[in-house]
N, C-alpha and C positions, 0 to 999 in steps of 0.2 A: 307568428315564428321568432326569434332570437339569434340569427343563424353566425355561428364564429366566423365563419367560411363563406366571401360572396366571391363567384366562379364566372366569367363569362362571357361575351364578345364584349369589346371594352368601348364600345361605340351604342351597347346595351347596357351597360355599366353607366354609361353618362348619362343615357336619359332616363336610368333610376332615380339616381342622383338632382339632378333636376327636377323631377318629379317632388321627391322627399324638400328639397330645398322652398318648392313652392308652399309647402304646407306647413314649413317652418322648422327645416331643421331632418336631419336624419333620426327617427325614431328609432333605425335598426343601428347597431352598435356594434359590426362586425371588429374580429380582431385582426384580420388580414383581409388584402383584397387581391385577387388574382385573374387580369386579365390579358385576353390575347386575340386572338384571329385576325387583326387589322390594328393601324401602327395607330399607336395616341402621343397628341400633343402637349408638350409642357403644361399650357393654363386646363387641359381637359383634366390631369392626372391630377394636378395640386388641387382640381374643384370637388374631384370625386372624395381627393384624401381628405379635405378641407370638411366636407357632409357630413363624410360618415366618421371620422375623426380614427381611421385607420390607413397604414400604408399600404401602396398599390405596389405589387410587382406584377411587371410584365413577363409572360411565354411567349417561345414563338414556335408552331408547331404546322402540319400540312396532313391532309388527308392522306395521302400515301406514306408518310413516315413516322406519324403520330409527332408526342412531342421531339422538338428538335434540340431547342435552347429555351434557358431561363434565369432569370434573375435573383441573384441571393439577399440578404435582408443588405448587404454594404451598394449592391444596385451601382457596380462599378463595370456592369459589363453583361454580357449574360453567359452563363457555361452552357459549352456545346455537350448534349447528352453522346461525350467518345462512346461510351460504350456501346450505345447502338448505334451510332450512324458515324463516319466519316465522311465530315462536311470540308468541301473544298468552297475556294473564291476565287473565279476565274474569269477574263478578258474574254472577248467577243471569239479569239479562235482557240478559248477550251485551257490556257496557259494560266499558270497559278499568278496570280498579283502578290506583290509583297505588304506585309501585315502595315495596317494602316491606311491599304488601299481599297478603293472600293471597286467587289466585283461582283461577279451575280455568283448564286449558292448553288454547288453540285452537291449533291449526299448521293450516299452510297450504302444502301441498308446492310444492315451483319444480323438482321432477322426475317427478313420476307424469305422463304426459302420457295415459298408457291408461285411469288412474281418478281424476280431478282429486280432492284433497280441499283445500276453501275453506273456515276456520274451523271444521275439524272439532274438537268436543271430544273425546280419547280415555280423557277420565274419570280424569284425574290433577288432582293440588293442587298447586300453586306458588305462590313470591312472589320476584318480580324482584326484583334486585340494586340498589340505589340507587347503588354502586359504579357506575363507568364507566372504570376500567384497572383492569387486573390485573397486580405484580408480574413475573408471569413474560413482559408483554411480549406476549402475544396480546390484538388488539381486538374479538373477538368479544363481544357483549354478554354479561351474565353473570346466572344464576338461581339465588339468594339460598339458595335449600332449596326440594327437592323434598316432601312432607308424606305422600304418599300419595294412593291412590287414593280416589274419592269414597264408596267403600263400604267403607274402613278407617278412616273418619274415625269418630267417638266423640261423639258431640250428648248431650247433660246436658240433665235437666228443665229448669235456666234458661236454656237456648238456649246457652249455652256449646260449643264445637266444639275437640275435640283432636285431634291429629295423633298418629297410631301412634309416632313418635318419642319423644313427650313420656312414653308408657309404658317404651316401650323403653328412653330414656334414665334413668328415673328407676327403672325397676326394680333395674337397680343399684347402691342403694342401701337394697335389704331386706336385714332381715339374713339371709334364707336363701336368698339369689338363687346364691350360691357351690352349696347343694345340688339347685340345680333343672336339670336338664338340659332341657328344653322346655318352656314354657308355651304356650299361645290363648286372649287372652281373646276372647270372644263377646261381643257385645251382642245380646240378644232382645230387649229391647224396651227405651226408654227410660228404664225405670228398672229394669230388668233385666240384671245380665251375668252370664255363667258361663266360671269361667277351668279350664280343662285343662292338669294340671301333670303332667310326667314327671320324680320323681324321680330324681339323679345319687346320693345318699347313703341306702342302705336304713332306717340306722338313726335318722334323725328322724322325729319323730312326726306324723304325717298330722294329727292335730287340733291340734296346736300350730300347725304350719306353715300351716292354714291359717285359723286364728284369725288370725295375725301379718301372712296376706296381706291377707285381707277388710280392717282395723282398714290397714294401711299402703295399699290402695290408696284406701280414704276418704278416708285424709290427702291423698292421692296430687288426687284426682280435687274434694278441698274439698266433698264431700258428707256430710248426714246421716245417720242409718240410716235413717231414715222416709222419705228420700226415693230413694233406689234398694238394692234387694238387690243382695247377692253371692251364688253356691252357688260352691264350689270341689270339683270333680273329679280324682281322681289316675288316670290311665294309663298303660298299658306302654308304649304310642307315640302321637305323634300326624302321622295321616297326611300324606302332601303333597297340595296339590290336583291336582286336572287337569292343568294345567298346568307341573306339577312343580314347583313353589314354596310353601315353609314360609311362610305369613301368621304371625305372629302374633298382631296384630288385623284381629276381620274383626266387621262388623256387619251386622247381615240385617237392620236399617231400609233401606226403600224412598230410595235413594240421588237419587233422580228432587226427592225429600222434602226433603235435605240441601240448606240455602240457603248460600252462601260468602257 
């Protein structure tokens, strides 16, 4: 098959791209790639685009509302499907936040008649764009960025909240990143994290990589050794979630206690 479009879970598309790269490059040459279901960081996006020599466009959807927002060819943000949903960005009290500020996404469906959803929080966090127009000409309102689910936000001891994108985009500058096939960062407690790492290069010393990884993430998070504990475990495989997703950042903190 030579499809014009590849469409699927972002992590699945990444796995396909890695397999194609192992075989000496992508034999499939689609015109465009559409991902979704989970956040994709910058290095993963670029890798997929390089392997298949095609642009990657992200879309945001949920089971309850189907598609909610999507990237156009300009990729300056996400166009919200305002003809089928009213999307709000709210704080922990349900009040609207200002454009450019982080807020939990609350949606009101305009087509679910059998089971109405009114200001229904889907568990995701995003930022409404301050831009009122897109160069593509579409006049739908823009979401600046999707920051992920509340249960994937990192909460630090000083109260700072980090998006999974901070970790994903920051990892590309880690010196051993090219030797890592997959990783998952799990927040066990506010002051305790566990890293699962699947190596790509078996020749890399695990002790050296682990020490470098802990030092790098401490610097990325701006935390002292006395504030946060990191554990690194090297594994043969990192399993998919029950939903088929491969989440790189998971928080075991109670998401209801995360104040946006």
